[in-house]
N, C-alpha and C positions, 0 to 999 in steps of 0.2 A: 395407592398412588394418588395423592392429592384428594383423597376422599372419594375417588371413583372406584367402584368395584372392579376387580381384575377381569371378570368376564366381559364387561363392557369395553375395557381397554383392548382386550383381545379381539372382540368383534369389530371395533373401529379400525384396528390395525390390519385385519384381514380385508376389510372393505377397501381401504386405501391401497393395500399391497397389489390387489388385482386390477386396479384402475390406473392411478397415477404413479404407482411404484414401479412395478416390473416392466411394463411395456415401453417406458421412455427412459429408463435408467441407463446411464453409460457404464455402470458397473456390472451389468448383466451381459455375459457373453452371447446369449441368444439374440439380444438386441443388435449387436454388431453383426452377427451372422445373417440375420434376416435383412438388415439394411444393405449389407453387401450383396446378398443374393438378389435383392429387388433392385439394386442399382440406385439406391436412395441415400443421400447424405444424412448422417445422424442428426445434424442440426436442423435440416429441413423436416425430418420426421418428427422431431420434438416440437418445432414451431407449429406444425399442422396438428399434432396429436394432443398436445397438452391441454388446450381449451376444450376439446371434445371429451377427453378423459376426465377433466375437472368437472364438467357439466354432468357427466355420468355419475361421478361420485356424489354430487349434490342431489341428483335425482334418487340415487340409491339410499342416501342418508334420510331424505324425506320419507321414502317408502318404509324404511326401518322404523322411523318414528310413528308413522301412521299404523303400521302393523304391530307396534308394541315391542319390537326387538330392542330398540333404544328408548327406554322410558325417560320421560322428562322430569 
């Protein structure tokens, strides 16, 4: 895929899936369930969470580069 090895594409997709993908996606039924059980509007959840989860993704990406999981 565009000259990037498949293993690195898979690693990056798993990294994003667990941070900015699943917890804020309106396509995930568990997100609706948890928002309704907590009494939180989905839009409010996304507004609060997206920046925190994006920052977590950046930190994890830097950690992967430092530890050699994502070679430069």
